[in-house]
C-alpha positions as CSV (number, residue, x, y, z in Angstrom):
1,M,1.4,-4.8,-46.0
2,E,4.1,-7.3,-45.3
3,E,6.5,-4.7,-44.0
4,N,3.5,-3.2,-42.2
5,K,3.1,-6.7,-39.9
6,K,6.8,-6.7,-39.6
7,K,7.1,-3.7,-37.5
8,R,3.6,-3.9,-35.7
9,K,3.4,-6.9,-32.7
10,L,0.0,-8.5,-33.0
11,L,-2.7,-8.8,-30.4
12,P,-2.5,-11.7,-27.9
13,A,-4.8,-14.2,-28.5
14,G,-7.5,-13.1,-25.3
15,E,-7.7,-9.6,-26.8
16,T,-8.2,-10.7,-30.3
17,A,-11.0,-13.3,-29.0
18,T,-12.6,-10.1,-26.9
19,F,-12.6,-8.0,-30.2
20,C,-14.4,-10.6,-32.3
21,R,-17.2,-11.6,-29.6
22,Q,-17.7,-7.8,-29.4
23,M,-18.0,-7.3,-33.2
24,S,-20.3,-10.0,-33.4
25,L,-22.3,-8.0,-30.4
26,I,-22.7,-5.3,-32.1
27,M,-23.6,-6.6,-35.6
28,D,-26.5,-8.7,-33.6
29,A,-27.5,-5.5,-32.2
30,G,-27.8,-4.1,-35.4
31,I,-25.5,-1.4,-34.7
32,P,-23.1,-0.7,-38.0
33,V,-19.8,-1.8,-38.4
34,Y,-18.4,2.0,-38.2
35,D,-20.2,3.3,-35.2
36,G,-19.0,0.1,-33.4
37,I,-16.0,0.7,-33.4
38,E,-16.4,4.1,-32.7
39,S,-17.7,2.7,-29.6
40,L,-14.4,0.4,-29.1
41,V,-12.4,3.1,-29.8
42,E,-13.4,5.1,-26.9
43,S,-14.2,2.4,-24.2
44,C,-10.6,1.5,-24.5
45,E,-8.1,1.8,-22.1
46,D,-5.3,0.1,-23.7
47,E,-2.7,2.2,-25.5
48,K,-2.0,-0.5,-27.9
49,S,-5.6,-1.9,-28.7
50,R,-6.7,1.6,-29.1
51,K,-4.0,2.3,-32.1
52,A,-5.4,-0.7,-33.5
53,F,-9.5,0.4,-33.1
54,E,-8.4,3.6,-34.2
55,T,-6.7,2.7,-37.4
56,L,-10.2,0.1,-38.2
57,S,-12.3,2.9,-37.4
58,E,-10.5,5.0,-40.5
59,T,-9.9,2.2,-42.6
60,V,-13.8,1.4,-42.5
61,K,-15.3,4.7,-42.6
62,E,-13.2,4.6,-46.2
63,T,-14.0,1.5,-47.4
64,G,-17.0,-0.1,-45.6
65,S,-15.6,-3.6,-44.9
66,L,-14.4,-5.0,-42.0
67,Y,-11.9,-7.4,-43.7
68,K,-10.2,-4.2,-45.4
69,A,-9.6,-2.5,-41.9
70,V,-8.1,-5.5,-39.7
71,E,-6.0,-6.0,-43.2
72,A,-4.9,-3.0,-42.9
73,A,-4.0,-2.3,-39.3
74,G,-1.4,-5.3,-39.1
75,Y,-2.2,-6.1,-35.8
76,F,-4.6,-9.6,-36.0
77,P,-3.7,-13.1,-37.2
78,D,-3.8,-13.8,-40.9
79,Y,-5.7,-16.5,-40.2
80,M,-8.4,-14.5,-38.9
81,V,-8.2,-11.8,-41.5
82,N,-8.8,-14.5,-44.1
83,M,-12.0,-16.1,-42.6
84,I,-13.3,-12.2,-41.8
85,N,-13.2,-12.0,-45.4
86,I,-14.9,-15.2,-46.1
87,G,-17.6,-14.2,-43.7
88,E,-18.1,-11.0,-45.4
89,E,-18.1,-13.0,-49.0
90,T,-20.9,-15.5,-47.7
91,G,-23.0,-13.4,-45.8
92,K,-22.0,-14.9,-42.3
93,L,-19.5,-12.8,-41.0
94,D,-21.5,-12.8,-37.8
95,D,-21.7,-16.7,-37.6
96,V,-17.5,-16.4,-38.4
97,L,-16.6,-13.8,-35.2
98,K,-18.1,-15.9,-32.9
99,S,-16.4,-19.2,-34.3
100,L,-13.4,-16.7,-34.0
101,A,-13.6,-15.8,-30.4
102,I,-14.3,-19.1,-29.8
103,Y,-11.5,-20.7,-31.2
104,Y,-9.0,-17.8,-29.6
105,D,-10.4,-18.3,-26.2
106,R,-9.0,-21.3,-26.9
107,E,-5.9,-20.6,-27.4
108,E,-5.9,-18.7,-24.9
109,R,-6.8,-20.9,-22.4
110,T,-3.9,-22.9,-23.8
111,K,-1.1,-20.6,-23.6
112,K,-2.2,-19.8,-20.1
113,T,-2.5,-23.7,-19.0
114,I,1.1,-23.8,-20.3
115,K,2.8,-20.8,-18.5
116,S,1.0,-21.9,-15.4
117,A,2.4,-25.6,-15.4
118,V,6.0,-24.2,-16.1
119,S,6.0,-21.2,-13.3
120,Y,6.1,-23.5,-10.6
121,P,9.1,-26.0,-11.7
122,I,10.5,-22.8,-12.6
123,L,10.4,-21.9,-9.4
124,L,11.9,-24.5,-7.9
125,V,15.1,-24.4,-10.1
126,C,15.6,-21.0,-9.0
127,M,15.5,-22.2,-5.2
128,M,17.5,-24.9,-6.2
129,A,20.1,-22.3,-7.6
130,V,20.0,-19.8,-4.2
131,V,20.2,-22.8,-2.0
132,I,23.3,-24.6,-3.6
133,L,24.6,-21.3,-3.9
134,A,24.8,-20.6,-0.5
135,L,25.7,-23.8,0.3
136,V,28.7,-23.7,-1.6
137,T,29.6,-19.9,-0.7
138,K,28.6,-19.4,2.6
139,I,28.0,-22.6,4.5
140,M,31.5,-24.1,3.3
141,P,34.1,-21.4,4.0
142,I,32.7,-21.3,7.8
143,F,32.9,-25.5,8.6
144,E,36.6,-24.8,6.2
145,D,37.0,-22.3,9.0
146,I,36.2,-24.9,11.7
147,F,38.0,-27.4,10.8
148,K,41.6,-24.4,10.8
149,S,40.3,-23.6,14.0
150,L,40.3,-26.8,15.4
151,G,43.8,-27.0,15.2
152,T,44.1,-30.4,13.2
153,N,44.9,-31.9,10.0
154,M,41.7,-33.4,8.5
155,S,42.3,-37.1,7.1
156,E,42.6,-37.6,3.0
157,T,39.6,-39.1,3.1
158,G,37.7,-36.4,4.9
159,A,39.5,-34.2,2.2
160,N,38.3,-36.2,-0.5
161,I,34.7,-36.4,0.5
162,M,34.6,-32.3,1.1
163,N,36.0,-31.9,-2.9
164,I,33.3,-34.1,-3.7
165,G,30.8,-32.2,-2.2
166,L,31.9,-29.2,-3.9
167,A,32.6,-30.4,-7.1
168,V,29.2,-31.8,-6.7
169,G,27.6,-28.4,-5.6
170,N,29.6,-26.4,-8.6
171,V,28.4,-29.1,-11.1
172,S,24.7,-28.3,-10.0
173,L,25.5,-24.8,-10.5
174,V,26.7,-25.1,-13.8
175,I,23.9,-27.3,-14.7
176,I,20.9,-24.6,-13.1
177,A,23.0,-21.7,-15.2
178,V,22.2,-23.5,-18.5
179,I,18.6,-24.3,-17.7
180,L,17.9,-20.7,-16.7
181,V,19.8,-19.5,-19.8
182,I,17.5,-21.7,-21.4
183,I,14.1,-20.6,-20.1
184,V,15.3,-16.8,-20.5
185,A,16.1,-17.7,-24.6
186,A,12.6,-19.7,-24.6
187,A,10.9,-16.5,-23.4
188,V,12.8,-14.1,-25.5
189,L,12.0,-16.2,-28.7
190,S,8.4,-16.1,-27.7
191,K,8.3,-12.3,-27.5
192,L,9.9,-12.2,-30.4
193,G,7.2,-14.4,-32.1
194,K,8.9,-17.1,-33.0
195,S,7.1,-19.7,-31.3
196,A,7.2,-21.9,-34.3
197,T,11.5,-22.1,-33.9
198,L,10.5,-22.8,-30.1
199,L,8.6,-25.2,-30.7
200,K,10.2,-27.4,-33.4
201,T,13.5,-27.1,-31.1
202,A,11.6,-28.4,-27.5
203,S,10.0,-31.2,-29.9
204,V,13.1,-33.4,-29.4
205,I,12.0,-33.6,-26.1
206,P,9.8,-36.8,-26.5
207,G,6.7,-35.3,-24.0
208,V,6.8,-32.0,-25.5
209,K,6.7,-33.4,-29.0
210,S,3.6,-35.8,-27.9
211,L,1.7,-32.3,-27.2
212,N,2.9,-30.3,-29.5
213,K,1.3,-33.1,-31.6
214,K,-1.9,-32.7,-30.2
215,I,-2.1,-29.2,-29.7
216,S,-1.9,-28.9,-33.8
217,S,-4.2,-31.8,-34.6
218,G,-7.1,-29.9,-32.3
219,R,-5.7,-26.6,-34.0
220,F,-6.5,-28.3,-37.6
221,A,-9.9,-29.9,-36.0
222,S,-11.2,-26.9,-35.0
223,V,-10.0,-24.3,-38.3
224,I,-11.6,-27.2,-40.7
225,G,-15.2,-26.9,-38.6
226,M,-15.0,-23.5,-38.3
227,M,-14.3,-22.9,-42.3
228,L,-17.0,-25.5,-43.5
229,S,-19.7,-23.8,-41.2
230,S,-18.9,-20.6,-42.8
231,G,-19.6,-21.9,-46.2
232,Y,-16.1,-22.9,-47.0
233,S,-15.4,-26.1,-49.0
234,L,-13.6,-28.6,-47.7
235,E,-11.5,-28.7,-50.2
236,K,-10.6,-24.8,-49.7
237,A,-10.4,-25.5,-46.0
238,L,-7.5,-27.6,-46.7
239,E,-5.7,-25.7,-48.7
240,M,-5.6,-23.1,-46.2
241,A,-5.1,-25.1,-42.5
242,P,-1.7,-25.7,-43.0
243,A,-1.0,-22.2,-42.5
244,I,-1.9,-21.9,-39.0
245,V,-0.2,-25.3,-37.7
246,S,3.0,-25.1,-36.0
247,D,4.4,-28.4,-36.1
248,T,6.5,-29.4,-39.6
249,S,4.8,-32.8,-39.5
250,V,1.4,-32.1,-38.8
251,K,1.4,-29.6,-41.5
252,E,2.8,-31.8,-44.2
253,K,0.2,-34.2,-43.4
254,I,-2.1,-32.2,-43.6
255,E,-1.4,-30.7,-47.2
256,K,-1.1,-34.5,-47.8
257,C,-4.4,-35.0,-47.1
258,G,-5.5,-32.2,-49.1
259,K,-3.7,-33.5,-51.8
260,L,-5.6,-37.0,-51.8
261,V,-8.9,-35.2,-51.0
262,A,-8.3,-33.5,-54.3
263,D,-7.3,-36.7,-55.9
264,G,-10.9,-37.7,-55.4
265,T,-10.0,-39.6,-51.8
266,S,-13.0,-39.2,-49.0
267,F,-11.8,-37.1,-46.3
268,P,-12.2,-39.8,-43.5
269,E,-9.8,-42.1,-45.4
270,A,-7.4,-39.5,-46.4
271,L,-7.6,-38.7,-41.6
272,G,-7.1,-42.6,-42.0
273,K,-4.1,-43.0,-44.6
274,I,-2.2,-39.7,-42.7
275,G,-2.5,-41.4,-39.1
276,L,-3.5,-37.3,-37.5
277,F,-6.1,-38.5,-35.7
278,S,-6.8,-41.3,-33.3
279,K,-8.7,-44.3,-34.4
280,M,-11.9,-43.7,-32.1
281,Q,-11.6,-40.1,-33.2
282,S,-11.0,-41.2,-37.0
283,R,-14.3,-43.0,-36.4
284,I,-16.4,-40.2,-35.2
285,I,-15.4,-38.4,-38.5
286,S,-16.2,-40.3,-41.1
287,V,-19.9,-40.8,-39.0
288,G,-20.3,-37.2,-39.1
289,F,-18.8,-37.0,-42.7
290,K,-21.6,-39.3,-44.1
291,A,-24.5,-37.9,-42.0
292,G,-23.6,-34.6,-43.7
293,Q,-22.7,-33.1,-39.6
294,L,-18.4,-32.7,-40.4
295,D,-18.3,-29.3,-39.1
296,S,-19.9,-30.2,-35.8
297,V,-17.8,-33.3,-35.2
298,M,-14.7,-31.4,-35.9
299,L,-15.3,-28.8,-33.5
300,K,-16.0,-31.7,-30.9
301,V,-13.0,-33.2,-31.9
302,S,-11.1,-29.9,-31.2
303,E,-12.5,-29.9,-27.6
304,A,-11.6,-33.2,-26.9
305,Y,-7.8,-32.4,-28.1
306,E,-8.2,-29.3,-25.7
307,E,-9.0,-31.7,-22.8
308,E,-5.9,-33.9,-23.7
309,V,-3.9,-31.2,-23.7
310,N,-4.7,-29.9,-20.3
311,D,-4.4,-33.2,-18.7
312,G,-1.1,-33.9,-20.2
313,I,0.5,-30.8,-18.9
314,E,-0.6,-31.4,-15.8
315,K,0.7,-35.4,-15.8
316,T,3.9,-34.0,-17.4
317,V,4.2,-31.2,-14.4
318,G,3.1,-33.5,-11.6
319,Y,6.3,-36.3,-12.7
320,I,8.6,-32.9,-13.2
321,E,7.9,-31.7,-9.7
322,P,8.5,-34.8,-7.3
323,C,11.8,-35.3,-9.7
324,L,13.2,-31.7,-9.1
325,V,12.6,-31.5,-4.9
326,G,14.3,-35.0,-5.2
327,I,17.3,-33.2,-6.7
328,L,17.3,-30.7,-4.6
329,S,17.3,-33.2,-2.0
330,L,19.9,-35.4,-2.8
331,V,22.4,-32.5,-3.8
332,I,21.7,-30.4,-0.8
333,G,21.9,-33.6,1.4
334,G,25.5,-34.4,-0.5
335,I,27.0,-31.2,-0.2
336,L,26.4,-31.6,3.9
337,I,27.0,-34.7,4.4
338,S,30.3,-34.3,3.1
339,V,30.8,-31.6,5.1
340,M,29.7,-33.4,8.4
341,L,31.4,-36.4,8.1
342,P,34.9,-34.9,8.1
343,L,34.1,-33.0,10.9
344,A,32.4,-35.7,13.1
345,S,35.6,-37.7,12.4
346,I,37.9,-34.4,13.7
347,M,35.7,-34.0,16.8
348,S,35.6,-37.9,17.4
349,S,39.6,-37.9,17.6
350,I,39.8,-34.9,19.2
351,G,37.3,-36.5,22.0
């Protein structure tokens, strides 16, 4: 089973959400699971998704179990597979599928928000590279030829200024090249399914670390809410929750929370001790716990975190964009000034 998962790439969060939603609709309509998956196979246009559904169809036909089918397919996340198993055991498969659709829709929205946010800064960096490269390799040599054609020697100060401008351009190109290499490496790691490694490396950046913590906290709240509404005990939910969190520090906090609850500490008190949520959110969770509405409260907290993450990404990009524009303006302006000052000096001496 593990070897099968390593060979096959998991379906994206958006496609996983669509599958869960479709299966929920099939069950609501009273259509047998096997017939429903057969319909999905026939209507599927994407080759990769079709292969996944064909495997599902064959396994469901043999076993009659959706859990065994998604487990055998190897295209779906372990968390989804485990939740479907719970749904079949508790008789709440339809509710579980609806919750999974919401969960993976939220995952997909977060990924799209992050991709959209980083696209413009990356474009600016590429534009900086092109403009500076053109200045250093094309424009500056033209001005050097102009100096030579004027038949006069450049002063030592003018030569130093021009050399400084050239050095600034070359250093900027090296920095931009390093940034682009990091971006490409991050994209490769993401494609290879090494998102956890990527996040761990990026967590040294203060803004990214805070954002990653919010994403992990939101996932934890969402998972606990889903598991409780699906018939799981709080203890079992806390036991499984660390598997879906990529942030190491958050994972350790969740594990500590599980131990505290197992030792008899109430869930709100355990959350207060690990400091995973803000005071206001902890207070809301405490009220929901006492009222017997912990599952719905945790889902609300998850939604609040999603909004915070989106706002945080927008604010971060709002800072990055003007900074990049300012740096681009300074570098280009510095290079042009380093050329124009010596030229102006020579022209004044000729005049």
